ZALUM-323874 format. One record per residue: x, y, z negated of N, C-alpha, C in turn; residue number from 1. Coordinates in steps of 0.2 Angstrom, whole numbers, padded with zeros to 4 digits, always signed. Layout:
+-------+--------+-------+--------+---------+-------+-------+--------+-------+-----+
! neast ! nnorth !   nup ! caeast ! canorth !  caup ! ceast ! cnorth !   cup ! num !
+-------+--------+-------+--------+---------+-------+-------+--------+-------+-----+
!     X !      Y !     Z !      X !       Y !     Z !     X !      Y !     Z ! NUM !
...
+-------+--------+-------+--------+---------+-------+-------+--------+-------+-----+
***
This chain:
+-------+--------+-------+--------+---------+-------+-------+--------+-------+-----+
! neast ! nnorth !   nup ! caeast ! canorth !  caup ! ceast ! cnorth !   cup ! num !
+-------+--------+-------+--------+---------+-------+-------+--------+-------+-----+
! -0019 !  +0102 ! +0151 !  -0020 !   +0100 ! +0144 ! -0013 !  +0099 ! +0140 !   1 !
! -0009 !  +0096 ! +0144 !  -0002 !   +0095 ! +0141 ! +0002 !  +0101 ! +0139 !   2 !
! +0002 !  +0106 ! +0144 !  +0006 !   +0112 ! +0143 ! +0001 !  +0118 ! +0143 !   3 !
! -0004 !  +0117 ! +0140 !  -0009 !   +0123 ! +0139 ! -0006 !  +0127 ! +0133 !   4 !
! -0004 !  +0125 ! +0128 !  -0002 !   +0129 ! +0122 ! +0005 !  +0126 ! +0120 !   5 !
! +0010 !  +0127 ! +0124 !  +0017 !   +0124 ! +0122 ! +0020 !  +0127 ! +0116 !   6 !
! +0018 !  +0133 ! +0114 !  +0021 !   +0137 ! +0108 ! +0017 !  +0135 ! +0101 !   7 !
! +0013 !  +0130 ! +0101 !  +0010 !   +0128 ! +0095 ! +0014 !  +0124 ! +0091 !   8 !
! +0012 !  +0122 ! +0085 !  +0017 !   +0118 ! +0081 ! +0016 !  +0111 ! +0081 !   9 !
! +0012 !  +0108 ! +0087 !  +0011 !   +0101 ! +0088 ! +0012 !  +0099 ! +0095 !  10 !
! +0016 !  +0102 ! +0099 !  +0017 !   +0099 ! +0105 ! +0021 !  +0093 ! +0105 !  11 !
! +0026 !  +0092 ! +0101 !  +0030 !   +0086 ! +0100 ! +0025 !  +0080 ! +0098 !  12 !
! +0021 !  +0081 ! +0094 !  +0016 !   +0076 ! +0091 ! +0011 !  +0074 ! +0097 !  13 !
! +0009 !  +0079 ! +0101 !  +0005 !   +0078 ! +0106 ! +0008 !  +0074 ! +0112 !  14 !
! +0014 !  +0075 ! +0113 !  +0018 !   +0072 ! +0118 ! +0020 !  +0065 ! +0116 !  15 !
! +0022 !  +0064 ! +0110 !  +0023 !   +0057 ! +0107 ! +0017 !  +0053 ! +0107 !  16 !
! +0011 !  +0056 ! +0105 !  +0005 !   +0052 ! +0105 ! +0003 !  +0050 ! +0112 !  17 !
! +0004 !  +0055 ! +0117 !  +0002 !   +0053 ! +0124 ! +0007 !  +0048 ! +0127 !  18 !
! +0013 !  +0048 ! +0125 !  +0018 !   +0044 ! +0128 ! +0018 !  +0037 ! +0124 !  19 !
! +0017 !  +0037 ! +0118 !  +0018 !   +0031 ! +0114 ! +0012 !  +0028 ! +0111 !  20 !
! +0006 !  +0030 ! +0113 !  +0000 !   +0028 ! +0110 ! -0001 !  +0020 ! +0113 !  21 !
! +0000 !  +0019 ! +0119 !  -0001 !   +0012 ! +0122 ! +0004 !  +0008 ! +0119 !  22 !
! +0011 !  +0010 ! +0119 !  +0016 !   +0006 ! +0116 ! +0015 !  +0004 ! +0109 !  23 !
! +0014 !  +0009 ! +0105 !  +0013 !   +0008 ! +0098 ! +0007 !  +0004 ! +0096 !  24 !
! +0001 !  +0004 ! +0100 !  -0004 !   +0000 ! +0099 ! -0002 !  -0007 ! +0101 !  25 !
! +0002 !  -0008 ! +0106 !  +0004 !   -0015 ! +0108 ! +0008 !  -0018 ! +0103 !  26 !
! +0013 !  -0014 ! +0100 !  +0018 !   -0016 ! +0095 ! +0014 !  -0018 ! +0089 !  27 !
! +0009 !  -0014 ! +0087 !  +0005 !   -0015 ! +0081 ! +0001 !  -0021 ! +0082 !  28 !
! -0002 !  -0022 ! +0088 !  -0006 !   -0028 ! +0089 ! -0002 !  -0034 ! +0089 !  29 !
! +0004 !  -0034 ! +0092 !  +0009 !   -0039 ! +0092 ! +0011 !  -0041 ! +0085 !  30 !
! +0013 !  -0036 ! +0081 !  +0015 !   -0038 ! +0074 ! +0009 !  -0041 ! +0070 !  31 !
! +0003 !  -0038 ! +0071 !  -0003 !   -0041 ! +0067 ! -0004 !  -0048 ! +0069 !  32 !
! -0003 !  -0050 ! +0076 !  -0005 !   -0056 ! +0078 ! +0001 !  -0061 ! +0075 !  33 !
! +0007 !  -0059 ! +0074 !  +0012 !   -0063 ! +0071 ! +0011 !  -0064 ! +0064 !  34 !
! +0009 !  -0058 ! +0060 !  +0007 !   -0059 ! +0053 ! +0001 !  -0064 ! +0052 !  35 !
! -0004 !  -0063 ! +0056 !  -0010 !   -0068 ! +0055 ! -0008 !  -0075 ! +0057 !  36 !
! -0003 !  -0076 ! +0062 !  -0001 !   -0083 ! +0063 ! +0003 !  -0086 ! +0058 !  37 !
! +0007 !  -0082 ! +0055 !  +0012 !   -0084 ! +0049 ! +0008 !  -0085 ! +0043 !  38 !
! +0003 !  -0081 ! +0042 !  -0002 !   -0082 ! +0036 ! -0006 !  -0088 ! +0037 !  39 !
! -0008 !  -0089 ! +0043 !  -0013 !   -0095 ! +0044 ! -0008 !  -0102 ! +0043 !  40 !
! -0002 !  -0102 ! +0046 !  +0002 !   -0107 ! +0045 ! +0004 !  -0109 ! +0038 !  41 !
! +0005 !  -0103 ! +0034 !  +0007 !   -0104 ! +0027 ! +0001 !  -0106 ! +0023 !  42 !
! -0005 !  -0104 ! +0024 !  -0011 !   -0107 ! +0021 ! -0012 !  -0114 ! +0023 !  43 !
! -0010 !  -0116 ! +0029 !  -0012 !   -0123 ! +0031 ! -0007 !  -0127 ! +0027 !  44 !
! -0001 !  -0125 ! +0026 !  +0004 !   -0129 ! +0023 ! +0003 !  -0129 ! +0015 !  45 !
! -0001 !  -0125 ! +0012 !  -0003 !   -0126 ! +0005 ! -0008 !  -0131 ! +0005 !  46 !
+-------+--------+-------+--------+---------+-------+-------+--------+-------+-----+
***
């Protein structure tokens, strides 16, 4: 499935999604956890 159609116009996007999907999801979840924690602390100080 990875090298089925290497001459299409989206092999780089496919490779990037297959390689960085878990890492990007981890980064997004981490940033959202940090944002939620900061917002909760800021609202608590109000």
